[in-house]
C-alpha positions in Angstrom: -40.6 -89.8 81.0 -42.5 -93.1 81.0 -40.0 -94.6 78.6 -37.1 -93.4 80.7 -38.7 -95.2 83.8 -39.4 -98.4 81.7 -35.8 -98.5 80.7 -34.6 -98.2 84.3 -36.9 -101.1 85.3 -35.6 -103.3 82.5 -32.1 -102.3 83.3 -32.6 -103.6 86.9 -34.8 -106.7 86.1 -33.0 -108.0 83.0 -29.7 -109.0 84.9 -31.9 -110.8 87.5 -33.9 -112.7 85.1 -30.7 -113.6 83.0 -29.0 -114.9 86.2 -32.1 -117.1 87.0 -32.3 -118.5 83.7 -28.5 -119.2 83.7 -28.7 -121.0 87.0 -31.8 -123.0 85.9 -29.8 -124.0 82.6 -26.8 -125.2 84.6 -28.8 -127.2 87.1 -30.7 -128.8 84.2 -27.4 -129.6 82.3 -25.7 -130.9 85.6 -28.7 -133.3 86.2 -28.6 -134.5 82.5 -24.9 -135.1 82.5 -25.2 -137.0 85.9 -27.7 -139.5 84.4 -26.3 -139.6 81.0 -24.7 -143.0 80.6 -23.9 -142.6 76.9 -20.2 -142.8 75.8 -18.3 -139.6 75.2 -17.8 -138.5 71.5 -14.3 -139.7 71.9 -13.0 -142.9 73.4 -11.2 -143.0 76.7 -7.5 -142.2 76.2 -5.0 -144.9 76.8 -1.5 -144.6 78.2 0.1 -145.7 74.9 1.0 -143.2 72.2 -0.1 -143.8 68.6 3.7 -144.7 67.7 3.6 -147.3 70.5 0.6 -148.9 69.1 1.8 -148.9 65.6 5.1 -150.5 66.8 3.3 -153.3 68.4 1.0 -153.9 65.5 4.3 -154.1 63.2 5.5 -156.9 65.5 2.7 -159.2 64.8 3.1 -162.1 62.4 0.3 -162.8 59.9 -0.7 -166.3 59.3 -4.0 -168.2 58.8 -5.8 -169.4 61.9 -5.2 -173.0 63.1 -8.2 -175.3 63.5 -9.8 -175.9 66.8 -8.7 -179.5 67.0 -7.8 -180.7 70.4 -8.8 -177.3 72.2 -10.5 -177.2 75.5 -10.5 -174.5 78.1 -8.7 -177.0 80.6 -5.6 -176.7 78.3 -5.5 -173.0 79.7 -5.3 -173.5 83.5 -6.9 -170.5 84.9 -7.7 -168.8 88.2 -4.2 -169.5 89.6 -3.3 -167.9 92.9 -2.1 -164.4 92.4 1.8 -164.5 91.5 4.0 -161.7 90.5 4.3 -163.3 87.0 0.7 -162.5 86.4 1.5 -158.9 86.4 -1.1 -157.3 88.7 1.8 -155.3 90.4 3.0 -154.4 93.7 -0.2 -153.1 95.0 -2.0 -156.6 94.9 1.1 -158.6 96.2 -0.7 -158.9 99.6 -3.5 -161.0 97.8 -1.2 -164.0 97.1 -3.8 -166.4 98.6 -6.5 -165.1 96.2 -7.1 -166.1 92.6 -6.4 -163.9 89.6 -10.2 -163.6 89.0 -10.6 -162.2 92.5 -7.7 -159.7 92.1 -9.1 -158.6 88.9 -12.4 -158.0 90.5 -10.6 -155.7 93.1 -8.6 -153.9 90.4 -11.5 -153.1 88.3 -14.0 -152.3 91.0 -15.5 -148.7 91.4 -16.2 -147.3 94.8 -15.9 -149.2 98.0 -14.9 -152.7 97.3 -12.5 -154.7 99.6 -10.8 -158.1 99.1 -9.8 -159.9 102.4 -6.2 -161.2 101.9 -6.9 -164.1 104.0 -10.2 -165.4 103.1 -10.4 -163.7 99.7 -14.0 -162.6 100.3 -15.1 -159.7 98.5 -17.1 -156.9 100.6 -18.9 -154.4 98.4 -19.9 -151.1 100.1 -23.1 -149.2 99.2 -21.3 -147.1 96.4 -19.2 -150.1 95.2 -19.5 -152.2 92.2 -18.5 -152.7 88.6 -19.2 -150.6 85.6 -19.0 -152.5 82.2 -17.0 -150.4 79.5 -17.4 -152.9 76.6 -20.9 -151.7 75.9 -23.8 -153.6 74.1 -25.6 -152.5 71.1 -29.4 -152.6 70.9 -30.3 -155.0 68.3 -33.2 -152.9 67.0 -31.9 -149.4 67.1 -28.1 -150.2 66.7 -27.5 -147.7 69.4 -25.3 -148.3 72.5 -27.2 -149.4 75.5 -26.7 -147.9 78.9 -23.6 -149.2 80.5 -24.3 -152.1 83.0 -23.6 -151.4 86.8 -23.2 -154.6 88.6 -23.0 -154.8 92.4 -22.8 -158.6 92.9 -19.4 -160.1 92.2 -20.9 -163.4 91.0 -22.5 -161.3 88.2 -19.4 -160.1 86.7 -17.6 -161.9 84.0 -13.7 -162.3 83.9 -13.4 -161.5 80.2 -10.3 -162.7 78.4 -9.2 -159.9 75.9 -7.6 -162.4 73.6 -10.2 -165.3 74.1 -8.5 -168.6 74.9 -9.9 -170.3 71.9 -8.7 -167.5 69.7 -5.3 -167.9 71.4 -5.4 -171.5 70.6 -6.0 -170.8 66.9 -3.4 -168.2 66.9 -0.5 -170.4 68.0 -1.2 -171.4 71.6 -1.9 -174.8 70.6 1.9 -175.4 70.1 2.9 -173.7 73.4 3.5 -175.6 76.5 0.8 -175.8 79.3 2.7 -173.4 81.5 2.7 -170.6 78.9 -1.0 -171.2 78.2 -1.6 -170.8 82.1 0.1 -167.4 81.9 -2.0 -166.5 79.0 -5.2 -167.2 81.0 -4.0 -165.4 84.1 -2.3 -162.5 82.8 -3.5 -159.1 84.2 -3.4 -157.5 80.8 -5.6 -160.2 79.3 -8.2 -159.9 82.0 -11.1 -157.4 82.3 -14.2 -157.3 84.3 -17.2 -157.1 82.1 -21.0 -157.4 81.9 -21.7 -161.1 81.0 -24.0 -159.9 78.1 -21.0 -158.0 76.6 -18.9 -161.0 77.1 -21.3 -163.4 75.4 -21.7 -160.9 72.4 -18.0 -161.5 71.9 -17.7 -165.0 72.5 -14.4 -166.3 71.3 -14.1 -163.8 68.2 -11.0 -162.1 67.2 -10.7 -158.5 66.3 -11.8 -159.0 62.7 -15.2 -160.1 64.1 -15.4 -158.1 67.5 -14.3 -154.9 68.9 -16.1 -153.3 72.0 -18.6 -150.6 70.7 -18.2 -148.6 73.9 -15.4 -146.3 75.4 -13.1 -149.3 76.0 -12.3 -149.8 72.4 -8.9 -148.4 72.2 -7.9 -149.6 75.4 -9.0 -153.0 74.3 -6.9 -152.7 71.1 -3.9 -151.8 73.1 -4.1 -154.8 75.4 -5.0 -157.1 72.6 -1.9 -156.3 70.6 0.1 -156.4 73.8 -1.0 -160.0 74.7 -0.6 -161.2 71.1 3.0 -159.8 70.8 4.0 -161.0 74.4 3.1 -164.6 73.7 4.0 -164.8 70.2 0.3 -165.2 68.9 -0.4 -164.6 65.2 -3.1 -162.5 63.5 -4.8 -163.7 60.3 -5.2 -161.2 57.2 -8.7 -160.3 58.2 -7.7 -159.5 61.7 -4.8 -157.5 60.4 -7.0 -155.3 58.3 -9.5 -154.8 60.9 -6.9 -153.8 63.5 -5.2 -151.4 61.1 -8.6 -149.6 60.5 -9.4 -149.6 64.2 -5.9 -148.3 65.0 -6.3 -145.4 62.6 -9.8 -144.5 64.0 -8.5 -144.5 67.5 -5.6 -142.2 66.4 -8.1 -139.9 64.7 -10.5 -139.7 67.7 -7.5 -139.1 70.2 -7.7 -142.5 71.7 -4.0 -142.8 72.1 -1.9 -140.0 73.8 
């Protein structure tokens, strides 16, 4: 009789205990994922298919890098007023008085960020800012640091995906100034980043630098797009690194 009563008590209590434990576990998991800034196991998927990317890659001419002779950033006039040729699209045509840097900041912002189309002043709301997606590796552990959150527009770098010096070494030295202007102001070639991530890249090409964070596959897509669009070359080391990186992105589902 006592065993029968105990079984009844367990039958009543066990579901309640299980429900409480499940609720606690879900709460803890939600809190953990809310604060977890590590990258997901797979990279953020881009809009391009694996075939699109491989087709772009196949269009690139392979050639040794040219010397830096005669290079300066002034050879790539940048921070033009926003013009349709720079490719930011119809959503940003009202900001024609603003520079490509300012329009890029608006495009890449998270939360409430506004750009005044007359004064080009940026207003950042309490939930607004910029989340770096390049990522920076910790030198000691080799692990990815937390992604930087920036709320001051002056603390955001306008990163050229194909660095201007790299463009120079890849054929831009022989292009006219207007084409170099378009390289420097092209929406595809500009991305808001953490200054630390930008400095860690410098003017390196894809053989020596690819973002360690979630932006890697998107970066590769845009790097190839810019190089093909402006007829820029890749050197053999760059070709090998890009081929490996593309294969990795395909395996991880980085392309649709």
